[in-house]
DOTI-816510 format. One record per residue (C-alpha): residue in three letters; z, y negated, x; residue number from 0. Coordinates in pm, 1 decimal, always signed. Layout:
residues N
ALA:Z:Y:X:NUM
...
This chain:
residues 364
MET:-10632.1:-8845.0:-7599.5:0
ILE:-10669.2:-8484.6:-7773.2:1
PRO:-10731.0:-8459.9:-8125.0:2
ALA:-10477.0:-8316.4:-8368.8:3
GLN:-10573.0:-7963.5:-8469.6:4
PHE:-10836.0:-7888.6:-8760.2:5
ASP:-11060.7:-7616.5:-8878.4:6
TYR:-11453.6:-7618.5:-8844.2:7
LEU:-11675.7:-7512.6:-9107.9:8
ARG:-12077.5:-7516.9:-9114.0:9
PRO:-12222.6:-7474.6:-9439.3:10
GLY:-12546.6:-7348.1:-9526.3:11
SER:-12636.9:-7535.7:-9828.0:12
LEU:-12528.5:-7855.1:-9988.1:13
GLN:-12344.2:-7684.1:-10256.1:14
GLU:-12116.3:-7502.3:-10040.8:15
ALA:-12048.5:-7807.4:-9842.3:16
SER:-11957.0:-7965.6:-10158.6:17
GLU:-11716.8:-7685.3:-10263.5:18
ALA:-11572.6:-7684.2:-9919.0:19
LEU:-11499.5:-8059.7:-9982.6:20
ALA:-11372.3:-8044.2:-10304.3:21
SER:-11098.9:-7772.6:-10193.6:22
ASP:-10951.0:-7975.1:-9958.2:23
GLU:-10834.0:-8322.2:-10020.5:24
GLU:-10800.5:-8382.4:-9638.9:25
ALA:-11153.5:-8254.0:-9554.4:26
LYS:-11414.5:-8510.4:-9350.0:27
VAL:-11750.9:-8460.1:-9308.3:28
LEU:-11917.9:-8457.3:-8987.1:29
ALA:-12267.9:-8549.1:-8948.7:30
GLY:-12362.1:-8741.1:-8613.0:31
GLY:-12018.9:-8768.4:-8499.9:32
GLN:-12043.1:-9109.3:-8358.9:33
SER:-11785.2:-9279.2:-8587.2:34
LEU:-11561.3:-9007.6:-8646.2:35
LEU:-11510.5:-8850.4:-8329.8:36
PRO:-11345.0:-9142.6:-8176.5:37
LEU:-11112.0:-9191.8:-8456.7:38
LEU:-10991.8:-8810.9:-8396.8:39
ARG:-10967.9:-8864.1:-8013.5:40
LEU:-10750.4:-9163.9:-8111.6:41
ARG:-10544.5:-8988.8:-8367.8:42
LEU:-10632.1:-9226.9:-8611.9:43
ALA:-10769.6:-8980.7:-8855.7:44
TYR:-10606.6:-8640.8:-8909.1:45
PRO:-10861.8:-8422.0:-9110.4:46
SER:-10740.7:-8075.6:-9177.3:47
LEU:-11113.9:-7940.3:-9199.5:48
LEU:-11457.9:-8058.0:-9079.2:49
VAL:-11748.3:-7981.5:-9283.0:50
ASP:-12068.9:-8022.6:-9048.4:51
VAL:-12377.1:-8113.8:-9240.0:52
SER:-12584.3:-8185.6:-8937.1:53
ARG:-12806.0:-7877.5:-9023.6:54
LEU:-12873.7:-7921.8:-9391.5:55
GLU:-13224.7:-7954.9:-9492.5:56
GLU:-13133.1:-8148.6:-9791.8:57
LEU:-13013.5:-8429.8:-9607.3:58
THR:-13320.6:-8484.0:-9377.7:59
GLY:-13646.9:-8654.9:-9380.7:60
ILE:-13819.1:-9027.1:-9466.2:61
LEU:-14008.2:-9043.7:-9761.3:62
ASP:-14222.7:-9310.9:-9861.4:63
GLU:-14205.8:-9366.9:-10258.6:64
ARG:-14413.2:-9612.9:-10478.8:65
ASP:-14154.2:-9900.0:-10471.6:66
HIS:-13877.8:-9789.4:-10234.2:67
VAL:-13838.8:-9586.0:-9922.3:68
PHE:-13589.4:-9283.8:-9925.2:69
ILE:-13396.0:-9233.9:-9608.3:70
GLY:-13203.3:-8908.7:-9572.3:71
ALA:-12868.8:-8945.6:-9491.2:72
MET:-12917.2:-8737.7:-9162.9:73
ALA:-13161.6:-8942.2:-9041.4:74
THR:-13095.7:-9099.3:-8692.7:75
HIS:-13091.3:-9449.2:-8631.6:76
ASP:-13375.3:-9394.4:-8362.4:77
GLU:-13573.5:-9196.9:-8651.4:78
VAL:-13526.9:-9502.7:-8875.1:79
LEU:-13646.4:-9788.2:-8630.9:80
ARG:-13966.0:-9585.0:-8552.3:81
SER:-14053.7:-9439.8:-8906.8:82
PRO:-14384.5:-9603.0:-9000.5:83
ALA:-14259.4:-9596.6:-9343.4:84
VAL:-13944.5:-9808.9:-9284.6:85
ILE:-14158.7:-10059.9:-9081.9:86
ALA:-14404.1:-10123.8:-9324.1:87
GLY:-14179.0:-10100.6:-9649.9:88
CYS:-13848.7:-10225.5:-9532.9:89
PRO:-13837.2:-10372.8:-9178.2:90
LEU:-13515.7:-10523.7:-9203.0:91
VAL:-13372.4:-10174.5:-9186.8:92
ALA:-13549.7:-10099.5:-8891.3:93
LEU:-13458.3:-10430.4:-8728.4:94
ALA:-13107.2:-10385.5:-8772.8:95
ALA:-13095.7:-10003.3:-8664.2:96
ALA:-13258.2:-10143.3:-8320.1:97
THR:-12939.6:-10339.9:-8260.6:98
VAL:-12691.2:-10055.2:-8350.6:99
ALA:-12488.8:-9981.3:-8036.7:100
ASP:-12706.6:-9813.9:-7744.4:101
PRO:-12990.7:-9586.0:-7744.0:102
ALA:-12745.3:-9313.3:-7688.3:103
VAL:-12581.6:-9372.9:-7998.3:104
ARG:-12890.4:-9444.5:-8192.2:105
HIS:-13025.4:-9093.6:-8102.8:106
ARG:-12709.3:-8909.2:-8232.3:107
GLY:-12573.4:-9135.1:-8515.8:108
THR:-12696.0:-9110.0:-8848.2:109
PHE:-12820.1:-9356.1:-9122.1:110
GLY:-12632.1:-9216.8:-9405.2:111
GLY:-12317.0:-9147.7:-9199.2:112
SER:-12306.3:-9519.5:-9075.2:113
LEU:-12293.6:-9630.8:-9436.1:114
ALA:-12038.3:-9364.8:-9572.0:115
HIS:-11806.4:-9453.1:-9292.7:116
ALA:-11785.9:-9809.8:-9453.2:117
ASP:-11697.7:-9984.2:-9145.3:118
PRO:-11713.4:-10387.4:-9243.0:119
ALA:-11800.5:-10405.1:-8852.9:120
GLY:-12100.8:-10176.0:-8902.7:121
ASP:-12452.7:-10323.6:-8904.9:122
LEU:-12610.3:-10121.4:-9168.7:123
PRO:-12381.1:-10199.8:-9455.6:124
ALA:-12445.1:-10577.1:-9487.5:125
VAL:-12848.5:-10487.8:-9467.5:126
ALA:-12791.8:-10245.6:-9753.6:127
LEU:-12604.8:-10508.4:-9959.5:128
ALA:-12903.3:-10756.0:-9899.9:129
LEU:-13174.3:-10526.4:-9988.0:130
GLU:-12975.8:-10401.0:-10291.7:131
CYS:-13015.0:-10027.4:-10193.8:132
VAL:-12904.7:-9748.2:-10402.3:133
MET:-12694.1:-9474.7:-10240.2:134
VAL:-12791.2:-9130.3:-10366.2:135
THR:-12501.2:-8888.3:-10374.6:136
SER:-12494.4:-8506.3:-10478.0:137
THR:-12411.2:-8582.4:-10821.2:138
ARG:-12517.1:-8932.7:-10902.4:139
GLN:-12661.3:-9280.2:-10780.9:140
ILE:-12431.5:-9595.7:-10671.4:141
PRO:-12570.3:-9916.6:-10577.5:142
ALA:-12493.8:-10100.5:-10286.7:143
ALA:-12271.8:-10373.9:-10437.2:144
ASP:-12046.9:-10085.3:-10582.8:145
PHE:-12019.8:-9854.3:-10282.1:146
PHE:-11809.7:-10033.1:-10015.3:147
LEU:-11455.8:-10047.8:-10197.3:148
ASP:-11226.0:-10125.7:-9890.2:149
TYR:-11173.8:-10074.0:-9519.6:150
LEU:-11336.1:-9719.5:-9425.5:151
GLU:-11336.6:-9660.4:-9784.8:152
PRO:-11643.3:-9595.3:-9955.0:153
ALA:-11699.4:-9495.4:-10351.2:154
LEU:-11730.4:-9118.3:-10296.9:155
GLU:-11512.4:-8890.1:-10482.2:156
PRO:-11346.0:-8553.5:-10381.8:157
GLY:-11634.0:-8307.3:-10293.2:158
GLU:-11926.8:-8562.4:-10314.6:159
ILE:-12145.7:-8625.9:-10017.7:160
LEU:-12416.9:-8885.9:-9929.0:161
VAL:-12774.9:-8742.3:-9970.7:162
GLY:-12973.0:-9052.7:-9891.4:163
VAL:-13025.9:-9373.0:-9963.5:164
LYS:-13313.8:-9574.5:-10165.7:165
VAL:-13427.5:-9903.9:-9991.3:166
PRO:-13631.6:-10115.8:-10220.3:167
LYS:-13959.8:-10239.3:-10043.9:168
LEU:-14018.7:-10591.0:-9943.5:169
GLY:-14320.5:-10707.7:-10097.7:170
PRO:-14541.1:-11032.5:-10030.6:171
GLY:-14357.1:-11363.3:-9943.2:172
TRP:-14049.4:-11182.5:-9815.7:173
GLY:-13904.3:-11329.7:-9504.6:174
PHE:-13604.1:-11098.7:-9336.3:175
HIS:-13375.0:-11142.6:-9043.9:176
TYR:-13070.8:-10980.3:-8920.3:177
GLU:-12836.2:-11161.4:-8648.9:178
LYS:-12494.7:-11071.7:-8483.0:179
PHE:-12239.5:-11212.9:-8257.4:180
HIS:-12125.6:-10961.0:-8015.1:181
ARG:-11938.3:-10977.8:-7683.6:182
THR:-12125.9:-10688.2:-7534.8:183
ALA:-12417.2:-10481.0:-7662.9:184
GLN:-12229.2:-10164.8:-7719.7:185
ALA:-11924.8:-10367.4:-7887.6:186
TRP:-11873.5:-10394.7:-8294.8:187
ALA:-12008.0:-10707.8:-8410.7:188
ILE:-11761.4:-10990.2:-8450.5:189
VAL:-11962.3:-11135.3:-8710.3:190
GLY:-12303.3:-11094.4:-8868.2:191
VAL:-12539.4:-11173.6:-9124.6:192
ALA:-12831.6:-10998.8:-9310.6:193
ALA:-13079.9:-11204.8:-9489.0:194
ALA:-13370.5:-11151.6:-9712.9:195
VAL:-13578.2:-11464.1:-9846.1:196
ARG:-13853.8:-11464.4:-10065.3:197
ARG:-14088.1:-11804.4:-10114.9:198
ALA:-14339.4:-11903.6:-10367.6:199
ASN:-14509.5:-12224.8:-10425.8:200
GLY:-14333.0:-12395.0:-10128.6:201
SER:-13988.1:-12304.4:-10246.2:202
ILE:-13730.6:-12039.8:-10234.0:203
GLN:-13733.1:-11840.4:-10523.3:204
GLU:-13469.2:-11581.3:-10423.0:205
ALA:-13238.1:-11561.0:-10139.9:206
ARG:-13022.4:-11227.7:-10064.9:207
ILE:-12738.1:-11229.2:-9806.5:208
GLY:-12493.4:-10959.5:-9681.2:209
LEU:-12214.2:-11043.8:-9446.2:210
THR:-12085.2:-10797.6:-9156.4:211
ASN:-11700.9:-10797.7:-9064.8:212
MET:-11615.8:-11122.1:-9273.2:213
GLY:-11345.8:-10902.7:-9495.3:214
PRO:-11206.8:-10567.7:-9540.4:215
HIS:-11533.2:-10423.3:-9641.1:216
SER:-11909.3:-10557.5:-9622.1:217
ARG:-11977.8:-10811.1:-9875.8:218
ALA:-12273.8:-10983.4:-10036.4:219
ARG:-12275.5:-11355.8:-10072.1:220
PRO:-12350.5:-11470.2:-10402.1:221
ARG:-12261.6:-11833.7:-10330.7:222
GLY:-12529.3:-11846.8:-10067.3:223
ARG:-12797.7:-11733.3:-10297.5:224
GLU:-12728.9:-12000.4:-10554.8:225
ARG:-12742.8:-12263.9:-10265.1:226
ALA:-13065.1:-12125.0:-10112.5:227
ALA:-13258.0:-12050.5:-10439.7:228
GLY:-13484.0:-12357.2:-10563.9:229
ARG:-13488.6:-12535.6:-10197.4:230
ARG:-13815.8:-12643.9:-10075.3:231
ALA:-13903.7:-12465.3:-9784.8:232
GLY:-14116.5:-12690.0:-9506.7:233
ARG:-14409.3:-12585.3:-9298.7:234
GLY:-14205.7:-12482.2:-9028.6:235
ARG:-13965.2:-12288.3:-9199.1:236
THR:-14242.1:-12100.8:-9423.8:237
ALA:-14468.4:-11989.7:-9125.9:238
GLY:-14264.6:-11663.0:-9043.6:239
VAL:-14298.4:-11563.1:-9417.4:240
ARG:-14675.9:-11540.6:-9446.0:241
GLY:-14826.3:-11175.5:-9430.7:242
GLY:-14515.5:-11049.7:-9611.7:243
GLY:-14309.9:-11075.2:-9294.3:244
ARG:-14450.3:-10744.1:-9138.9:245
GLY:-14521.6:-10952.0:-8807.4:246
HIS:-14117.6:-10975.3:-8757.4:247
LEU:-14106.6:-10597.2:-8662.9:248
ALA:-14441.0:-10582.2:-8427.6:249
HIS:-14223.1:-10538.7:-8111.0:250
LEU:-14059.9:-10226.6:-8267.7:251
ARG:-14391.2:-10006.0:-8237.7:252
PRO:-14339.9:-9853.0:-7885.4:253
ALA:-14640.8:-9933.0:-7654.6:254
ARG:-14615.1:-9573.5:-7529.0:255
PRO:-14392.9:-9242.4:-7578.3:256
GLY:-14038.9:-9276.5:-7482.0:257
ARG:-13993.2:-9653.0:-7476.3:258
LEU:-13741.7:-9810.8:-7675.0:259
PRO:-13782.9:-10136.9:-7857.9:260
LYS:-13562.5:-10435.2:-7741.2:261
ALA:-13301.6:-10551.0:-7980.7:262
PRO:-13266.1:-10933.5:-8039.3:263
GLY:-12979.7:-11103.0:-7876.3:264
PRO:-12669.8:-11240.4:-8039.8:265
GLY:-12577.6:-11579.8:-8157.0:266
ALA:-12456.2:-11604.2:-8531.4:267
ASP:-12239.3:-11879.0:-8601.3:268
SER:-11991.7:-11969.3:-8871.1:269
GLN:-12237.5:-12069.1:-9111.7:270
GLY:-12400.3:-11707.8:-9135.9:271
GLY:-12577.6:-11752.0:-9486.5:272
GLU:-12740.9:-12102.0:-9396.2:273
ARG:-12851.7:-11950.1:-9065.8:274
GLY:-12970.2:-11630.1:-9174.5:275
CYS:-13184.7:-11766.1:-9445.7:276
GLY:-13345.3:-12010.7:-9205.7:277
GLN:-13402.9:-11735.7:-8951.1:278
ALA:-13570.3:-11523.0:-9208.4:279
LEU:-13832.6:-11791.6:-9260.1:280
THR:-13902.0:-11881.0:-8909.3:281
SER:-13793.6:-11590.8:-8684.1:282
ARG:-14025.4:-11314.7:-8626.0:283
GLY:-13755.6:-11073.2:-8499.1:284
ARG:-13813.7:-11095.7:-8147.5:285
PRO:-13535.4:-11196.5:-7871.4:286
SER:-13581.4:-11555.6:-7720.6:287
GLY:-13521.4:-11615.0:-7366.8:288
ASP:-13644.5:-11748.6:-7036.3:289
ALA:-13707.6:-11643.3:-6690.2:290
HIS:-13370.6:-11627.7:-6586.6:291
ASN:-13278.5:-11463.9:-6910.8:292
PRO:-13547.9:-11261.3:-7063.6:293
ARG:-13366.2:-11097.8:-7319.9:294
GLY:-13227.0:-11356.0:-7504.2:295
GLY:-12895.8:-11423.2:-7663.6:296
GLN:-12572.9:-11559.7:-7489.3:297
ARG:-12551.1:-11549.0:-7073.9:298
ARG:-12293.8:-11417.8:-6906.3:299
PRO:-12015.5:-11671.9:-6824.1:300
GLN:-12016.8:-11805.0:-6495.9:301
ALA:-11737.6:-11717.5:-6249.5:302
ARG:-11517.7:-12019.0:-6097.5:303
VAL:-11534.5:-11970.9:-5762.7:304
TRP:-11359.4:-12177.7:-5486.7:305
ASP:-11583.9:-12347.8:-5259.3:306
HIS:-11485.2:-12264.7:-4890.7:307
ARG:-11686.0:-12558.2:-4747.9:308
GLN:-11476.5:-12813.3:-4893.9:309
ALA:-11199.9:-12961.7:-4667.1:310
GLU:-10850.2:-12810.8:-4670.9:311
GLY:-10680.4:-13014.4:-4955.5:312
ALA:-10987.3:-13126.6:-5138.6:313
ASP:-10918.8:-12940.3:-5508.4:314
GLN:-11252.8:-12895.8:-5602.5:315
TRP:-11424.7:-12578.2:-5806.4:316
ARG:-11810.5:-12492.3:-5803.1:317
CYS:-11935.1:-12275.3:-6051.0:318
GLY:-12167.3:-11966.3:-5978.4:319
SER:-12255.3:-11658.2:-6125.5:320
SER:-12165.8:-11485.2:-5790.3:321
THR:-12054.2:-11579.2:-5443.4:322
SER:-12366.0:-11546.1:-5263.6:323
SER:-12365.7:-11525.7:-4862.6:324
ARG:-12547.0:-11853.6:-4880.9:325
SER:-12264.4:-12021.0:-5030.0:326
LEU:-11975.2:-11889.9:-4843.7:327
SER:-11857.8:-11971.0:-4473.3:328
ARG:-11895.5:-11744.8:-4223.1:329
SER:-11537.8:-11642.7:-4200.6:330
SER:-11569.4:-11542.7:-4562.7:331
ARG:-11845.5:-11319.5:-4489.5:332
ARG:-11608.2:-11160.9:-4225.9:333
GLY:-11389.8:-11075.1:-4518.9:334
ARG:-11120.8:-11325.8:-4481.6:335
ARG:-11135.6:-11468.7:-4833.1:336
CYS:-10935.1:-11742.0:-4967.8:337
SER:-10632.0:-11617.6:-5191.4:338
THR:-10554.8:-11738.6:-5548.2:339
SER:-10298.9:-11509.0:-5646.5:340
SER:-10026.8:-11786.2:-5695.4:341
GLY:-10265.3:-11949.9:-5931.4:342
TRP:-10376.4:-12236.2:-5694.0:343
PRO:-10660.5:-12229.7:-5460.8:344
ARG:-10600.0:-12258.4:-5093.0:345
ALA:-10809.4:-12324.7:-4825.8:346
CYS:-10903.2:-11995.4:-4575.2:347
ARG:-10812.9:-11993.2:-4240.6:348
GLY:-11008.3:-11991.2:-3964.9:349
PRO:-11088.9:-11681.0:-3729.9:350
ARG:-10784.9:-11546.6:-3578.1:351
SER:-10738.2:-11528.9:-3215.9:352
THR:-10652.2:-11217.9:-3038.4:353
SER:-10491.5:-11373.9:-2724.9:354
SER:-10136.9:-11376.2:-2632.8:355
LYS:-10136.9:-11723.9:-2520.8:356
ALA:-10266.6:-11841.5:-2897.1:357
ARG:-9997.4:-11631.4:-3073.8:358
SER:-9694.9:-11792.5:-2860.9:359
SER:-9573.5:-12127.1:-2939.2:360
PRO:-9615.8:-12437.5:-2681.4:361
ALA:-9308.2:-12526.2:-2483.6:362
GLY:-9134.0:-12813.9:-2553.4:363
């Protein structure tokens, strides 16, 4: 679908961009375009003006401060997940950024644009809530708990632009994990949870939980924090916390240039808070799998195929991921497979005869 007509502006400074947004209430900010452009194509958004901030130097860069890491709004997801400062100081952000959509989107989509879009199905808002990040705008600083107001509605005033995000560093004793359930790798998360847990003296001292797609906007889970705080952590649950949790992101360091890290597979259930806290204490952020499913996560559902080797009338199904030539009869391999268009399986007919005697009916 063709988007509605709009004006386009590429400002040269942050002040010029703010003035352009303040002059028009229907104006929108265009950063990476991975969230806004689909809405324009579907005509779910009708901006009269697009302000392109992709070339503003004030919005770029990733800086390692003393107690936090400052991530510029125009930093792409790929830059975030590969940044040494992010991996060392706030590895949960890198872990979540590695699960965003696909490599093409991660190379174009921006960290600040994903947060300013305020989509409850996004991966980064839940992480920002769990880490208690601070949103730095052109005029003020907003805590993450007050930034997401409603569906696709951030706490930004007209003319206000998100400049960057302050992400607090995780010190020693912290464990972390981000897990989501989605049907395909490129699809939005059906449900997700971000958890950060601090252990001391054999028990959980602090737990932070952020939920994905569990309401009109991303939200924290204070009840989960209260339930997890004070509980004792066993040996098996605290093994992943040793060393400050930095081992979780070891697989994100590329072995050679140009190689993308693998994202952990899906599998979040309804008890997201408890599962996220448990994974934060045990998981090292690597996908679990086997020889037949090396990437981990859920396997593709097996197709129900009619077994042609069964006798006619025997209503029996066999399960398999594909109809291989070993499991099909000779007539099926020739292209004459059974038809189930009526909803009920029927046995395949044998090879047709080409002789006229076979087609004629016998004399009575």
